[in-house]
C-alpha positions as YAML, in Angstrom:
chain: A
units: angstrom
residues:
- id: 1
  name: MET
  ca: [-7.53, 9.23, -20.90]
- id: 2
  name: PHE
  ca: [-8.77, 8.83, -17.29]
- id: 3
  name: LYS
  ca: [-11.84, 6.56, -16.93]
- id: 4
  name: PHE
  ca: [-13.71, 5.84, -13.67]
- id: 5
  name: THR
  ca: [-13.59, 2.35, -12.64]
- id: 6
  name: PRO
  ca: [-16.23, 0.44, -10.31]
- id: 7
  name: GLU
  ca: [-13.25, 0.64, -7.76]
- id: 8
  name: ASP
  ca: [-12.98, 4.44, -8.11]
- id: 9
  name: VAL
  ca: [-16.83, 4.70, -7.52]
- id: 10
  name: ALA
  ca: [-16.51, 2.47, -4.42]
- id: 11
  name: THR
  ca: [-13.86, 4.78, -2.92]
- id: 12
  name: ILE
  ca: [-15.97, 7.94, -3.78]
- id: 13
  name: GLU
  ca: [-18.91, 6.12, -2.07]
- id: 14
  name: LYS
  ca: [-16.86, 5.43, 1.07]
- id: 15
  name: VAL
  ca: [-15.74, 9.01, 1.29]
- id: 16
  name: LEU
  ca: [-19.13, 10.65, 0.73]
- id: 17
  name: GLY
  ca: [-21.00, 8.05, 2.91]
- id: 18
  name: VAL
  ca: [-23.61, 7.08, 0.21]
- id: 19
  name: GLN
  ca: [-24.38, 4.36, -2.12]
- id: 20
  name: ALA
  ca: [-24.17, 4.99, -5.80]
- id: 21
  name: ILE
  ca: [-26.95, 3.85, -8.06]
- id: 22
  name: HIS
  ca: [-25.56, 2.33, -11.27]
- id: 23
  name: ARG
  ca: [-27.53, 3.47, -14.36]
- id: 24
  name: ALA
  ca: [-26.89, 2.32, -17.89]
- id: 25
  name: ASP
  ca: [-24.18, 4.98, -18.51]
- id: 26
  name: HIS
  ca: [-23.33, 6.48, -15.22]
- id: 27
  name: TYR
  ca: [-23.39, 6.39, -11.55]
- id: 28
  name: ARG
  ca: [-25.48, 8.66, -9.35]
- id: 29
  name: LEU
  ca: [-24.84, 9.48, -5.65]
- id: 30
  name: VAL
  ca: [-27.32, 11.80, -3.79]
- id: 31
  name: LEU
  ca: [-26.21, 13.58, -0.72]
- id: 32
  name: ASP
  ca: [-28.74, 14.93, 1.70]
- id: 33
  name: ASN
  ca: [-27.72, 17.10, 4.60]
- id: 34
  name: GLU
  ca: [-31.07, 17.65, 6.26]
- id: 35
  name: LYS
  ca: [-29.42, 19.66, 9.24]
- id: 36
  name: GLU
  ca: [-28.12, 22.43, 6.86]
- id: 37
  name: LYS
  ca: [-31.07, 21.82, 4.38]
- id: 38
  name: ARG
  ca: [-28.62, 20.96, 1.34]
- id: 39
  name: LYS
  ca: [-29.08, 18.34, -1.16]
- id: 40
  name: LEU
  ca: [-26.73, 17.40, -3.95]
- id: 41
  name: ALA
  ca: [-26.75, 14.90, -6.56]
- id: 42
  name: LEU
  ca: [-23.38, 13.62, -8.16]
- id: 43
  name: GLU
  ca: [-23.30, 11.82, -11.48]
- id: 44
  name: ILE
  ca: [-20.19, 10.14, -12.52]
- id: 45
  name: TYR
  ca: [-19.91, 9.28, -16.38]
- id: 46
  name: PRO
  ca: [-16.93, 7.01, -17.02]
- id: 47
  name: GLU
  ca: [-17.37, 7.43, -20.84]
- id: 48
  name: ALA
  ca: [-19.56, 10.25, -22.03]
- id: 49
  name: ALA
  ca: [-19.82, 10.57, -25.76]
- id: 50
  name: SER
  ca: [-18.38, 13.79, -27.14]
- id: 51
  name: GLY
  ca: [-18.54, 14.01, -30.93]
- id: 52
  name: ASP
  ca: [-15.94, 11.37, -32.17]
- id: 53
  name: HIS
  ca: [-14.69, 10.45, -28.76]
- id: 54
  name: THR
  ca: [-15.55, 9.85, -25.24]
- id: 55
  name: MET
  ca: [-14.52, 11.47, -21.89]
- id: 56
  name: SER
  ca: [-15.00, 11.03, -18.18]
- id: 57
  name: MET
  ca: [-17.33, 13.61, -17.03]
- id: 58
  name: ILE
  ca: [-19.07, 14.54, -13.67]
- id: 59
  name: SER
  ca: [-22.35, 16.40, -13.26]
- id: 60
  name: ILE
  ca: [-23.50, 18.06, -10.04]
- id: 61
  name: TYR
  ca: [-27.10, 19.19, -9.59]
- id: 62
  name: THR
  ca: [-28.46, 21.16, -6.70]
- id: 63
  name: ALA
  ca: [-31.81, 23.02, -6.21]
- id: 64
  name: ASN
  ca: [-30.19, 26.04, -7.91]
- id: 65
  name: THR
  ca: [-27.14, 24.93, -9.69]
- id: 66
  name: HIS
  ca: [-25.96, 22.57, -12.38]
- id: 67
  name: ILE
  ca: [-22.22, 22.16, -12.89]
- id: 68
  name: GLN
  ca: [-20.24, 19.87, -15.28]
- id: 69
  name: LEU
  ca: [-16.69, 18.99, -15.50]
- id: 70
  name: HIS
  ca: [-15.67, 17.72, -18.81]
- id: 71
  name: ASN
  ca: [-12.68, 15.65, -19.55]
- id: 72
  name: CYS
  ca: [-12.05, 14.71, -15.92]
- id: 73
  name: SER
  ca: [-8.34, 13.85, -15.52]
- id: 74
  name: GLY
  ca: [-8.84, 12.21, -12.17]
- id: 75
  name: TYR
  ca: [-9.67, 12.68, -8.42]
- id: 76
  name: VAL
  ca: [-8.46, 12.90, -5.04]
- id: 77
  name: SER
  ca: [-10.43, 11.56, -2.17]
- id: 78
  name: SER
  ca: [-10.03, 12.32, 1.57]
- id: 79
  name: GLU
  ca: [-11.91, 10.57, 4.34]
- id: 80
  name: SER
  ca: [-10.56, 12.85, 6.92]
- id: 81
  name: LEU
  ca: [-11.87, 15.85, 5.05]
- id: 82
  name: GLY
  ca: [-15.16, 14.14, 3.90]
- id: 83
  name: GLU
  ca: [-14.59, 15.37, 0.34]
- id: 84
  name: VAL
  ca: [-13.66, 14.49, -3.20]
- id: 85
  name: VAL
  ca: [-11.66, 16.69, -5.50]
- id: 86
  name: PHE
  ca: [-12.41, 16.18, -9.28]
- id: 87
  name: PHE
  ca: [-9.96, 17.74, -11.68]
- id: 88
  name: SER
  ca: [-9.43, 18.43, -15.23]
- id: 89
  name: GLU
  ca: [-6.21, 19.67, -16.98]
- id: 90
  name: ASN
  ca: [-5.84, 21.90, -20.02]
- id: 91
  name: GLY
  ca: [-2.22, 22.93, -20.85]
- id: 92
  name: ASN
  ca: [-1.12, 24.97, -17.58]
- id: 93
  name: ARG
  ca: [-4.55, 25.25, -16.27]
- id: 94
  name: VAL
  ca: [-6.40, 23.13, -13.89]
- id: 95
  name: THR
  ca: [-10.18, 23.16, -12.88]
- id: 96
  name: GLY
  ca: [-11.29, 21.45, -9.87]
- id: 97
  name: VAL
  ca: [-14.77, 20.58, -8.55]
- id: 98
  name: ILE
  ca: [-14.79, 19.65, -4.78]
- id: 99
  name: VAL
  ca: [-17.84, 17.65, -3.51]
- id: 100
  name: GLU
  ca: [-18.29, 17.52, 0.33]
- id: 101
  name: LYS
  ca: [-19.96, 14.74, 2.37]
- id: 102
  name: GLY
  ca: [-22.18, 17.36, 3.74]
- id: 103
  name: ALA
  ca: [-23.62, 18.22, 0.24]
- id: 104
  name: GLY
  ca: [-21.47, 21.07, -0.33]
- id: 105
  name: CYS
  ca: [-19.68, 21.93, -3.51]
- id: 106
  name: SER
  ca: [-17.04, 24.15, -4.74]
- id: 107
  name: VAL
  ca: [-15.58, 25.07, -8.02]
- id: 108
  name: TYR
  ca: [-12.15, 26.55, -8.96]
- id: 109
  name: ALA
  ca: [-11.92, 26.96, -12.72]
- id: 110
  name: ASN
  ca: [-8.97, 27.61, -14.99]
- id: 111
  name: VAL
  ca: [-6.44, 28.02, -12.26]
- id: 112
  name: ASN
  ca: [-3.05, 28.72, -13.40]
- id: 113
  name: ARG
  ca: [-0.90, 25.40, -12.42]
- id: 114
  name: GLU
  ca: [2.02, 27.35, -10.66]
- id: 115
  name: VAL
  ca: [-0.61, 28.65, -8.00]
- id: 116
  name: LEU
  ca: [-0.75, 25.10, -6.67]
- id: 117
  name: SER
  ca: [2.81, 25.03, -5.35]
- id: 118
  name: GLY
  ca: [3.42, 28.73, -5.09]
- id: 119
  name: ASP
  ca: [4.21, 30.66, -2.03]
- id: 120
  name: PHE
  ca: [0.71, 31.04, -0.55]
- id: 121
  name: SER
  ca: [1.85, 34.05, 1.80]
- id: 122
  name: GLN
  ca: [2.51, 35.98, -1.29]
- id: 123
  name: MET
  ca: [-0.88, 35.58, -2.95]
- id: 124
  name: ALA
  ca: [-4.14, 37.42, -2.52]
- id: 125
  name: PRO
  ca: [-6.58, 35.43, -0.21]
- id: 126
  name: GLU
  ca: [-8.94, 34.75, -3.23]
- id: 127
  name: ILE
  ca: [-6.09, 33.31, -5.19]
- id: 128
  name: MET
  ca: [-4.70, 31.39, -2.23]
- id: 129
  name: MET
  ca: [-7.87, 29.57, -1.66]
- id: 130
  name: SER
  ca: [-7.92, 28.05, -5.12]
- id: 131
  name: GLY
  ca: [-4.21, 27.01, -4.76]
- id: 132
  name: ILE
  ca: [-4.71, 25.33, -1.40]
- id: 133
  name: ALA
  ca: [-7.92, 23.60, -2.52]
- id: 134
  name: LEU
  ca: [-6.34, 22.02, -5.76]
- id: 135
  name: SER
  ca: [-2.75, 21.57, -4.51]
- id: 136
  name: VAL
  ca: [-3.89, 18.02, -3.54]
- id: 137
  name: THR
  ca: [-4.30, 17.27, -7.27]
- id: 138
  name: GLU
  ca: [-0.58, 18.35, -8.14]
- id: 139
  name: HIS
  ca: [1.03, 14.90, -7.75]
- id: 140
  name: LEU
  ca: [-1.55, 13.55, -10.27]
- id: 141
  name: LEU
  ca: [-1.02, 16.07, -12.92]
- id: 142
  name: SER
  ca: [0.51, 15.24, -16.22]
- id: 143
  name: ALA
  ca: [4.18, 16.19, -16.72]
- id: 144
  name: GLU
  ca: [3.67, 17.00, -20.23]
- id: 145
  name: ASP
  ca: [1.06, 19.72, -19.33]
- id: 146
  name: GLU
  ca: [3.48, 21.45, -17.06]
- id: 147
  name: ALA
  ca: [6.03, 21.81, -19.91]
- id: 148
  name: GLU
  ca: [3.44, 23.23, -22.19]
- id: 149
  name: GLY
  ca: [3.42, 26.65, -20.42]
- id: 150
  name: ASP
  ca: [0.45, 28.92, -20.28]
- id: 151
  name: GLN
  ca: [-2.15, 28.30, -22.97]
...
């Protein structure tokens, strides 16, 4: 099970350009883009209680939206793009939440894993977008999930 460490949070802080506030059970980062009138709060829970087990979870709050990614499997950060891609795996499916330094957020849910490394020129633009966005996670995905096939 993946668990966010203080070093992971420091990496995320650096990419997003904000300082995290450490609360009792989570970290909170607030991104404020005054120019584009966007504000986003990202909360990182290294060990959120879920029944009889714990999981890594992220929550994102905007003025109009609340997004959660349960069972976070990891993340990929990019200083050059100014974004962090959080992802979760379930069998042959991947869900990704992308948080941008400019207080933007995108979600791609339940994407078939083969799309991540497929021939983008053969895909509809709507499908291609999710494949390109989540392809950065492919090297971190579990080998065992790939073998499970479609769930």
